[in-house]
N, C-alpha and C positions, 0 to 999 in steps of 0.2 A: 800629134795624130796627123793633122792636115794643115792646107793652108789657111783653115777655117777654125777650128778647135785645137785645144793647147792646154798643157798642164803647165804650172809653173811654181817655184819656190821664190820668196823674197824677204828682205829683211830693210829694216830702217834702223839707225843709232842716230839718236838725239841728246843734246845737250841742252841744260839750260842754268840760269841764275836766277837768285830771287829778286823779284821787281821791288821799285820802291814803296810800291803799296803793301807790299809782303813787309818788308823790313820796317815799315811804319807800324803794322799790327803789331809786329813780334816786339819792337824795340820802345817805340812810344805808348803803345796802348795795352803793353803784356800780355796779348793775347797768343796762345802758343799756335804755330803754323807747322808743327812738323810733320803733321797727319795731312795736309793737304794733298791731293793727288797730283801729279805731274806724270805725262806720258814720257818714257824713256827708249825703249824700244819695243818694236814689234818684230816679228817674224810670221810668214802665211804661206799657205798653200793655196793656189787658185786654180779654178778652170775659167781659161779664157776662151772667147767668143771674137773673131775678126768679122763684121760682116761688111766692112767699108774698106775698099781700095782705090787707090788714086795716084795720081801725078800733080804737081804743082811747080812753078818756077816762078823766080824774082827776078824780074825786069829782062824777062827773056835771056838769061842766063841759062846754068845748066839745070836737067830737068830732074826732079828729086822724086821717086816713088813715096807713098805713105802709105798707112794702115791705121785704123780708128778701132780700139777693141774695148771690150767690156769686159769683166771679171768678176767673179764671185768666188768665197771660200773662207775657210777658218783659218783664226789669225793666234797668235799669244801676245799680249801687251805686259809692259812691265813699269813699275812709276821709277820716280827720283827719291821718294822719300826713303828715312831709313827703316821707317817703320815695317814695311814689305817688302820682301826682295822676291817674291813667288811672283810667276806668270799668271795672268789672268784671261781666260778664253774669251774669245771676241769673234765677232763676225765682220768680215771685210767683202766691200765691193768697190769697186773703181771702172774708171772710164781713162783711157789713154790715147795717145796718137806716138807712133813710132814714124819718124821722119829719115830716110835710108839715107847714108853719108857714102855706105863702099856697098860692096856685096857680102861684105861681113860687120859692119857697123851701123850704128844708128842713136839719134838723138830721142831719148823718151820723155814725154810729158804726160804726166800721171795725176788723175785728182783722186786720192783713195778715202772712202771713209770706213771708220772703225766703229761699231757699238757692243759695249762691253758692261759690266756690273763691278763696281768697284765700293770699297769701303769708303765713305764721306767724312769729314772731319769729326763727326758725331758716332764714326764708327758703325754705320748703320750702312747698310747697302742700298745704293743709288745707281740706276741707269745713266750710263754716259756714254758720250760720242765724241770722237776725234776726226778731222778731216785735215790730209795731209797733201800738200803740193809738191811735188817731188818733180826735178829736171836733172835727167842722167844721161849717161853714154853708156851705150850697149852693146857687147859683142857677143856674135853668134858664128854656129859653124853654119856656113853655108851647104846643102846637099846638091846644087844645082851644077850642072856640070858646062 
């Protein structure tokens, strides 16, 4: 929209393996852990607001512009289990900082929270949340002349 407001699409792909505690539950104590819910993928559409702009430097070297942003939106999450391959609706909120590296690229630090309802190990609906810290490199098309 403009320098303060914007919309964005995002996604995260995660991978995990069973922890030693989970393996112990299944192999030693013979407890079925196939229905443990573990976040696998997220896809989201968000509304962004960027209220803070500034510049910083490290040891009086190159000056780097930055911006701090907030976003809220809707998301879809999927899990690692073999029992459920369907996406679950979630709400998403995040705070992040873009540090400009050039006119068309930036380093992005983002802390995102997701809230959703999923089936627990007893196959009952349970409110869950996940927090993701992501570090990424962003490319964008500058409209500045």
